[in-house]
C-alpha atoms as an extended CHARMM CRD file, in Angstrom:
* protein
*
       197  EXT
         1         1  MET       CA            -25.0480000000      -13.2610000000       28.9880000000  PROA      1               0.0000000000
         2         2  PRO       CA            -22.5200000000      -12.9470000000       26.0920000000  PROA      2               0.0000000000
         3         3  THR       CA            -20.6630000000      -16.0710000000       25.1770000000  PROA      3               0.0000000000
         4         4  GLU       CA            -16.9030000000      -16.3240000000       24.8430000000  PROA      4               0.0000000000
         5         5  SER       CA            -17.2170000000      -16.4680000000       20.9180000000  PROA      5               0.0000000000
         6         6  SER       CA            -19.4490000000      -13.3260000000       20.9020000000  PROA      6               0.0000000000
         7         7  ARG       CA            -16.9300000000      -11.5060000000       23.1500000000  PROA      7               0.0000000000
         8         8  ALA       CA            -14.0360000000      -12.6260000000       20.9810000000  PROA      8               0.0000000000
         9         9  ARG       CA            -16.0920000000      -11.4810000000       17.7890000000  PROA      9               0.0000000000
        10        10  SER       CA            -16.6430000000       -8.0840000000       19.4910000000  PROA      10              0.0000000000
        11        11  MET       CA            -12.9170000000       -7.6280000000       20.1820000000  PROA      11              0.0000000000
        12        12  ILE       CA            -12.0420000000       -8.4150000000       16.7560000000  PROA      12              0.0000000000
        13        13  GLU       CA            -14.6560000000       -5.9110000000       15.4190000000  PROA      13              0.0000000000
        14        14  THR       CA            -13.5670000000       -3.2170000000       17.7770000000  PROA      14              0.0000000000
        15        15  ARG       CA             -9.9860000000       -3.8500000000       16.7430000000  PROA      15              0.0000000000
        16        16  ASP       CA            -10.9220000000       -3.6180000000       13.1300000000  PROA      16              0.0000000000
        17        17  ARG       CA            -12.8760000000       -0.4230000000       13.6940000000  PROA      17              0.0000000000
        18        18  ILE       CA             -9.9050000000        1.1460000000       15.3750000000  PROA      18              0.0000000000
        19        19  LEU       CA             -7.6410000000        0.2120000000       12.4380000000  PROA      19              0.0000000000
        20        20  ASP       CA            -10.1590000000        1.6120000000       10.0280000000  PROA      20              0.0000000000
        21        21  VAL       CA            -10.2670000000        4.9030000000       11.8790000000  PROA      21              0.0000000000
        22        22  ALA       CA             -6.4850000000        5.0440000000       12.4060000000  PROA      22              0.0000000000
        23        23  LEU       CA             -6.0800000000        5.1110000000        8.7360000000  PROA      23              0.0000000000
        24        24  GLU       CA             -8.4340000000        7.8910000000        8.2650000000  PROA      24              0.0000000000
        25        25  VAL       CA             -6.9890000000        9.9910000000       11.0470000000  PROA      25              0.0000000000
        26        26  LEU       CA             -3.4330000000        9.4100000000       10.2610000000  PROA      26              0.0000000000
        27        27  GLY       CA             -4.3440000000        9.9080000000        6.5720000000  PROA      27              0.0000000000
        28        28  ASP       CA             -5.3200000000       13.3640000000        7.5470000000  PROA      28              0.0000000000
        29        29  ASN       CA             -2.5660000000       13.9930000000       10.1100000000  PROA      29              0.0000000000
        30        30  PRO       CA              0.5050000000       11.5790000000       10.1460000000  PROA      30              0.0000000000
        31        31  ASP       CA              1.3570000000       12.9620000000       13.5700000000  PROA      31              0.0000000000
        32        32  ALA       CA             -1.9340000000       12.1440000000       15.1070000000  PROA      32              0.0000000000
        33        33  GLY       CA             -1.7720000000       10.5040000000       18.5090000000  PROA      33              0.0000000000
        34        34  MET       CA             -3.4470000000        7.5610000000       20.0910000000  PROA      34              0.0000000000
        35        35  GLY       CA             -5.9490000000        9.8420000000       21.9910000000  PROA      35              0.0000000000
        36        36  ASP       CA             -6.9550000000       11.2370000000       18.5730000000  PROA      36              0.0000000000
        37        37  ILE       CA             -7.6250000000        7.7450000000       17.1590000000  PROA      37              0.0000000000
        38        38  ALA       CA             -9.4470000000        6.7020000000       20.3080000000  PROA      38              0.0000000000
        39        39  SER       CA            -11.6720000000        9.9390000000       20.1000000000  PROA      39              0.0000000000
        40        40  ALA       CA            -12.4950000000        9.3400000000       16.3400000000  PROA      40              0.0000000000
        41        41  ALA       CA            -13.2000000000        5.5440000000       16.9110000000  PROA      41              0.0000000000
        42        42  GLY       CA            -15.5730000000        6.4820000000       19.8730000000  PROA      42              0.0000000000
        43        43  VAL       CA            -13.6610000000        4.4380000000       22.3880000000  PROA      43              0.0000000000
        44        44  VAL       CA            -11.5140000000        5.4840000000       25.4520000000  PROA      44              0.0000000000
        45        45  ARG       CA             -7.7340000000        5.4830000000       25.0410000000  PROA      45              0.0000000000
        46        46  ARG       CA             -7.4230000000        2.5250000000       27.2950000000  PROA      46              0.0000000000
        47        47  THR       CA             -9.3970000000        0.3880000000       24.6310000000  PROA      47              0.0000000000
        48        48  VAL       CA             -6.8480000000        1.5150000000       22.0200000000  PROA      48              0.0000000000
        49        49  TYR       CA             -3.9130000000        0.6790000000       24.0640000000  PROA      49              0.0000000000
        50        50  GLY       CA             -5.6970000000       -2.7120000000       24.8040000000  PROA      50              0.0000000000
        51        51  HSD       CA             -5.2690000000       -3.7180000000       21.4770000000  PROA      51              0.0000000000
        52        52  PHE       CA             -1.9710000000       -1.7730000000       20.4130000000  PROA      52              0.0000000000
        53        53  PRO       CA              0.1950000000       -1.1650000000       23.4610000000  PROA      53              0.0000000000
        54        54  SER       CA              2.1030000000        1.4870000000       21.4590000000  PROA      54              0.0000000000
        55        55  ARG       CA              1.7690000000        3.5920000000       18.3930000000  PROA      55              0.0000000000
        56        56  LEU       CA              4.4700000000        1.4720000000       16.7530000000  PROA      56              0.0000000000
        57        57  ASP       CA              2.2270000000       -1.5050000000       17.1540000000  PROA      57              0.0000000000
        58        58  LEU       CA             -0.6280000000        0.1440000000       15.5450000000  PROA      58              0.0000000000
        59        59  VAL       CA              1.6340000000        1.2720000000       12.7310000000  PROA      59              0.0000000000
        60        60  ARG       CA              3.0500000000       -2.3050000000       12.3530000000  PROA      60              0.0000000000
        61        61  THR       CA             -0.5610000000       -3.6650000000       12.2480000000  PROA      61              0.0000000000
        62        62  LEU       CA             -1.3890000000       -1.3190000000        9.4890000000  PROA      62              0.0000000000
        63        63  THR       CA              1.5130000000       -2.0960000000        7.5060000000  PROA      63              0.0000000000
        64        64  GLU       CA              0.8160000000       -5.8710000000        7.7600000000  PROA      64              0.0000000000
        65        65  ARG       CA             -2.7770000000       -5.4670000000        6.7210000000  PROA      65              0.0000000000
        66        66  ALA       CA             -1.5640000000       -3.2880000000        3.6760000000  PROA      66              0.0000000000
        67        67  VAL       CA              1.1100000000       -5.8100000000        2.7660000000  PROA      67              0.0000000000
        68        68  ALA       CA             -1.2960000000       -8.6350000000        2.7320000000  PROA      68              0.0000000000
        69        69  GLU       CA             -3.7370000000       -6.8960000000        0.5210000000  PROA      69              0.0000000000
        70        70  MET       CA             -1.0500000000       -5.6750000000       -1.7070000000  PROA      70              0.0000000000
        71        71  THR       CA              0.6030000000       -9.0790000000       -1.9260000000  PROA      71              0.0000000000
        72        72  ALA       CA             -2.5080000000      -10.8800000000       -2.7910000000  PROA      72              0.0000000000
        73        73  VAL       CA             -3.0320000000       -8.3650000000       -5.6160000000  PROA      73              0.0000000000
        74        74  LEU       CA              0.2710000000       -8.7220000000       -6.9660000000  PROA      74              0.0000000000
        75        75  THR       CA              0.4170000000      -12.3120000000       -6.8640000000  PROA      75              0.0000000000
        76        76  GLU       CA             -2.8900000000      -12.5800000000       -9.0400000000  PROA      76              0.0000000000
        77        77  ALA       CA             -1.7100000000       -9.9470000000      -11.4340000000  PROA      77              0.0000000000
        78        78  ALA       CA              1.7400000000      -11.5880000000      -11.9510000000  PROA      78              0.0000000000
        79        79  ALA       CA              0.2910000000      -15.2740000000      -12.1210000000  PROA      79              0.0000000000
        80        80  ALA       CA             -1.9770000000      -14.1800000000      -15.1160000000  PROA      80              0.0000000000
        81        81  ASP       CA              0.8940000000      -15.0960000000      -17.5420000000  PROA      81              0.0000000000
        82        82  ALA       CA              0.5590000000      -11.7400000000      -19.1980000000  PROA      82              0.0000000000
        83        83  GLU       CA              3.4550000000       -9.5370000000      -20.3920000000  PROA      83              0.0000000000
        84        84  PRO       CA              5.2920000000       -8.1380000000      -17.6250000000  PROA      84              0.0000000000
        85        85  ASP       CA              4.3100000000       -4.4880000000      -18.4430000000  PROA      85              0.0000000000
        86        86  ALA       CA              0.6730000000       -5.6510000000      -18.7290000000  PROA      86              0.0000000000
        87        87  ALA       CA              0.9840000000       -7.6270000000      -15.4720000000  PROA      87              0.0000000000
        88        88  TRP       CA              2.4530000000       -4.3240000000      -13.6710000000  PROA      88              0.0000000000
        89        89  ALA       CA             -0.4400000000       -2.2530000000      -15.1330000000  PROA      89              0.0000000000
        90        90  GLU       CA             -3.1360000000       -4.8030000000      -13.8470000000  PROA      90              0.0000000000
        91        91  PHE       CA             -1.3100000000       -4.6460000000      -10.5220000000  PROA      91              0.0000000000
        92        92  VAL       CA             -1.5090000000       -0.7830000000      -10.4250000000  PROA      92              0.0000000000
        93        93  SER       CA             -5.0810000000       -0.7880000000      -11.3820000000  PROA      93              0.0000000000
        94        94  ARG       CA             -6.2110000000       -3.2550000000       -8.7410000000  PROA      94              0.0000000000
        95        95  VAL       CA             -3.7860000000       -2.0200000000       -6.1100000000  PROA      95              0.0000000000
        96        96  TRP       CA             -5.0930000000        1.6410000000       -6.4630000000  PROA      96              0.0000000000
        97        97  PRO       CA             -7.6800000000        1.5650000000       -3.9820000000  PROA      97              0.0000000000
        98        98  VAL       CA             -5.3460000000       -0.1580000000       -1.4760000000  PROA      98              0.0000000000
        99        99  ALA       CA             -2.5940000000        2.4120000000       -2.1540000000  PROA      99              0.0000000000
       100       100  HSD       CA             -4.8350000000        5.2340000000       -1.6250000000  PROA      100             0.0000000000
       101       101  ARG       CA             -6.3020000000        3.8040000000        1.5370000000  PROA      101             0.0000000000
       102       102  TYR       CA             -2.7500000000        3.1950000000        3.0600000000  PROA      102             0.0000000000
       103       103  ARG       CA             -1.1020000000        6.2560000000        1.6580000000  PROA      103             0.0000000000
       104       104  VAL       CA             -0.2140000000        7.4410000000        4.9670000000  PROA      104             0.0000000000
       105       105  LEU       CA              2.4210000000        4.6110000000        5.3980000000  PROA      105             0.0000000000
       106       106  LEU       CA              4.4610000000        6.6750000000        2.7530000000  PROA      106             0.0000000000
       107       107  ALA       CA              4.5530000000        9.5090000000        5.0830000000  PROA      107             0.0000000000
       108       108  LEU       CA              5.1360000000        7.1620000000        8.2060000000  PROA      108             0.0000000000
       109       109  ARG       CA              7.8910000000        5.4340000000        6.4720000000  PROA      109             0.0000000000
       110       110  ARG       CA             10.0060000000        8.4430000000        5.9780000000  PROA      110             0.0000000000
       111       111  GLY       CA              9.8200000000        9.2200000000        9.8420000000  PROA      111             0.0000000000
       112       112  GLU       CA             10.6870000000        7.1240000000       12.9370000000  PROA      112             0.0000000000
       113       113  TYR       CA              8.7970000000        4.1630000000       11.9240000000  PROA      113             0.0000000000
       114       114  GLY       CA             10.6050000000        3.5940000000        8.6130000000  PROA      114             0.0000000000
       115       115  ALA       CA             12.7170000000        0.6050000000        9.6490000000  PROA      115             0.0000000000
       116       116  ALA       CA              9.6200000000       -1.2800000000       11.1290000000  PROA      116             0.0000000000
       117       117  ILE       CA              7.5510000000       -0.5190000000        7.9640000000  PROA      117             0.0000000000
       118       118  HSD       CA             10.3690000000       -1.2590000000        5.5310000000  PROA      118             0.0000000000
       119       119  SER       CA             11.0740000000       -4.6180000000        7.3590000000  PROA      119             0.0000000000
       120       120  LEU       CA              7.3550000000       -5.7100000000        6.9700000000  PROA      120             0.0000000000
       121       121  LEU       CA              7.5250000000       -4.8410000000        3.1920000000  PROA      121             0.0000000000
       122       122  GLY       CA             10.0140000000       -7.3870000000        2.3710000000  PROA      122             0.0000000000
       123       123  PRO       CA              7.7150000000       -9.9920000000        0.8900000000  PROA      123             0.0000000000
       124       124  LEU       CA              5.9520000000       -7.3670000000       -1.5650000000  PROA      124             0.0000000000
       125       125  ASP       CA              9.3340000000       -5.8880000000       -2.3100000000  PROA      125             0.0000000000
       126       126  ASP       CA             10.4940000000       -9.4980000000       -3.4880000000  PROA      126             0.0000000000
       127       127  LEU       CA              7.5230000000      -10.0670000000       -5.7130000000  PROA      127             0.0000000000
       128       128  LEU       CA              7.8410000000       -6.5620000000       -7.2540000000  PROA      128             0.0000000000
       129       129  THR       CA             11.4830000000       -7.1720000000       -7.9510000000  PROA      129             0.0000000000
       130       130  THR       CA             10.8710000000      -10.5580000000       -9.5010000000  PROA      130             0.0000000000
       131       131  LEU       CA              8.2200000000       -8.9110000000      -11.8900000000  PROA      131             0.0000000000
       132       132  VAL       CA             10.6850000000       -6.1470000000      -13.0000000000  PROA      132             0.0000000000
       133       133  GLU       CA             13.4290000000       -8.7450000000      -13.3840000000  PROA      133             0.0000000000
       134       134  ARG       CA             11.0730000000      -10.7220000000      -15.6460000000  PROA      134             0.0000000000
       135       135  GLY       CA             10.4390000000       -7.5520000000      -17.7200000000  PROA      135             0.0000000000
       136       136  GLN       CA             14.1320000000       -6.6100000000      -17.9500000000  PROA      136             0.0000000000
       137       137  HSD       CA             14.7970000000      -10.2250000000      -19.2150000000  PROA      137             0.0000000000
       138       138  ALA       CA             12.1110000000       -9.7470000000      -21.7720000000  PROA      138             0.0000000000
       139       139  ASN       CA             13.6470000000       -6.2630000000      -22.7950000000  PROA      139             0.0000000000
       140       140  VAL       CA             10.1650000000       -4.7880000000      -21.7000000000  PROA      140             0.0000000000
       141       141  PHE       CA             11.5430000000       -2.7300000000      -18.7670000000  PROA      141             0.0000000000
       142       142  ALA       CA             14.5490000000       -0.6950000000      -18.3410000000  PROA      142             0.0000000000
       143       143  ARG       CA             18.0140000000       -2.0760000000      -17.3540000000  PROA      143             0.0000000000
       144       144  HSD       CA             19.6770000000        1.0530000000      -16.1600000000  PROA      144             0.0000000000
       145       145  LEU       CA             19.1060000000        0.1320000000      -12.4660000000  PROA      145             0.0000000000
       146       146  PRO       CA             19.0440000000       -3.0090000000      -10.7640000000  PROA      146             0.0000000000
       147       147  ALA       CA             15.3860000000       -4.6240000000      -10.6410000000  PROA      147             0.0000000000
       148       148  ALA       CA             15.0930000000       -4.2530000000       -6.8190000000  PROA      148             0.0000000000
       149       149  VAL       CA             15.8880000000       -0.3250000000       -7.1850000000  PROA      149             0.0000000000
       150       150  LEU       CA             13.7520000000        0.1940000000      -10.3820000000  PROA      150             0.0000000000
       151       151  SER       CA             10.7940000000       -1.6190000000       -8.8960000000  PROA      151             0.0000000000
       152       152  GLN       CA             10.8460000000        0.4380000000       -5.5440000000  PROA      152             0.0000000000
       153       153  ILE       CA             11.0070000000        3.7450000000       -7.5740000000  PROA      153             0.0000000000
       154       154  ALA       CA              8.0860000000        2.6430000000       -9.8430000000  PROA      154             0.0000000000
       155       155  TYR       CA              6.1940000000        1.5320000000       -6.7670000000  PROA      155             0.0000000000
       156       156  SER       CA              6.6920000000        4.6320000000       -4.8970000000  PROA      156             0.0000000000
       157       157  VAL       CA              5.4530000000        6.6070000000       -7.7710000000  PROA      157             0.0000000000
       158       158  VAL       CA              1.9710000000        5.0240000000       -7.3520000000  PROA      158             0.0000000000
       159       159  PHE       CA              1.8660000000        5.8070000000       -3.5110000000  PROA      159             0.0000000000
       160       160  THR       CA              3.1310000000        9.3330000000       -4.1630000000  PROA      160             0.0000000000
       161       161  ILE       CA              0.4130000000        9.9740000000       -6.9480000000  PROA      161             0.0000000000
       162       162  ALA       CA             -2.0960000000        8.2970000000       -4.4250000000  PROA      162             0.0000000000
       163       163  ASP       CA             -1.0150000000       10.8210000000       -1.4400000000  PROA      163             0.0000000000
       164       164  ASN       CA             -1.4280000000       13.7750000000       -3.9910000000  PROA      164             0.0000000000
       165       165  ALA       CA             -4.7720000000       12.3880000000       -5.2420000000  PROA      165             0.0000000000
       166       166  ARG       CA             -6.5290000000       13.8140000000       -2.3210000000  PROA      166             0.0000000000
       167       167  ALA       CA             -5.8060000000       17.4240000000       -3.2080000000  PROA      167             0.0000000000
       168       168  ASP       CA             -5.9530000000       16.9680000000       -7.0500000000  PROA      168             0.0000000000
       169       169  PRO       CA             -8.7560000000       14.4260000000       -8.2040000000  PROA      169             0.0000000000
       170       170  THR       CA             -7.2770000000       14.4370000000      -11.6340000000  PROA      170             0.0000000000
       171       171  LEU       CA             -4.6070000000       12.2950000000      -10.3890000000  PROA      171             0.0000000000
       172       172  ASN       CA             -6.1550000000        8.6410000000      -10.7170000000  PROA      172             0.0000000000
       173       173  THR       CA             -5.3710000000        5.1830000000      -11.5840000000  PROA      173             0.0000000000
       174       174  GLN       CA             -4.7200000000        5.8090000000      -15.1800000000  PROA      174             0.0000000000
       175       175  THR       CA             -2.2410000000        8.5140000000      -14.0030000000  PROA      175             0.0000000000
       176       176  ALA       CA             -0.4180000000        6.2050000000      -11.6170000000  PROA      176             0.0000000000
       177       177  THR       CA             -0.3170000000        3.3830000000      -14.2910000000  PROA      177             0.0000000000
       178       178  ILE       CA              1.1230000000        5.3950000000      -17.0430000000  PROA      178             0.0000000000
       179       179  THR       CA              3.5460000000        7.2260000000      -14.6530000000  PROA      179             0.0000000000
       180       180  SER       CA              4.9320000000        4.0670000000      -13.0500000000  PROA      180             0.0000000000
       181       181  LEU       CA              5.1120000000        2.2200000000      -16.3690000000  PROA      181             0.0000000000
       182       182  LEU       CA              7.2460000000        5.3150000000      -17.9160000000  PROA      182             0.0000000000
       183       183  THR       CA              9.4150000000        5.0420000000      -14.7190000000  PROA      183             0.0000000000
       184       184  LEU       CA             10.0710000000        1.3000000000      -15.6600000000  PROA      184             0.0000000000
       185       185  GLY       CA             11.0360000000        2.4240000000      -19.2650000000  PROA      185             0.0000000000
       186       186  VAL       CA              8.0140000000        1.4090000000      -21.0770000000  PROA      186             0.0000000000
       187       187  PRO       CA              7.4050000000        3.6960000000      -24.2220000000  PROA      187             0.0000000000
       188       188  GLU       CA              4.6810000000        6.1740000000      -23.6930000000  PROA      188             0.0000000000
       189       189  PRO       CA              2.2420000000        4.8980000000      -26.3190000000  PROA      189             0.0000000000
       190       190  ARG       CA              2.3590000000        1.4850000000      -24.8290000000  PROA      190             0.0000000000
       191       191  ALA       CA              1.9460000000        2.7750000000      -21.3950000000  PROA      191             0.0000000000
       192       192  THR       CA             -1.2240000000        4.7460000000      -22.4410000000  PROA      192             0.0000000000
       193       193  THR       CA             -2.5590000000        1.6600000000      -24.1000000000  PROA      193             0.0000000000
       194       194  LEU       CA             -1.9650000000       -0.5980000000      -21.0160000000  PROA      194             0.0000000000
       195       195  ALA       CA             -3.6010000000        2.2480000000      -18.7720000000  PROA      195             0.0000000000
       196       196  ASP       CA             -6.6520000000        2.6120000000      -21.0360000000  PROA      196             0.0000000000
       197       197  SER       CA             -7.2810000000       -1.2720000000      -21.3750000000  PROA      197             0.0000000000
């Protein structure tokens, strides 16, 4: 007879499997429904709804997971005492697999879930803004826009490239690093050097 801890572990494993499958299904079709996700996960719809009472709950949970992963990567990259542009390049190279995995959030952010996703991205947005402010003070990043706006544009570039990399495999980490650094105002030779290191 299963113990309470084994039942709890099984529920967590099922929940995690649903989330992993949801990323794949929604990555292929951002309009996919809960039934599509249940089918792909090999469970009944009731199981999906048991873990996520609504599609919004599922999207929120995916966003929380993405934010936690990206925040951990950015915190490590920014704490390395590197120059701001080198810290940004390190962040992009390490966040690329995460951005690629969670690229569907970009599409969902433009739709009905935009407000929910945006509110959950707050801590990550703050860290990115701080890094860009540091770069602006060091005259490494451009000053033509406020740090909060410039960081969002450069960060969106990474997700946009990740989203398009499915159709064009030449779009990769190096492309995302160089393009986002250029967006931040880093000269091309320096951006290329950082992307190659």
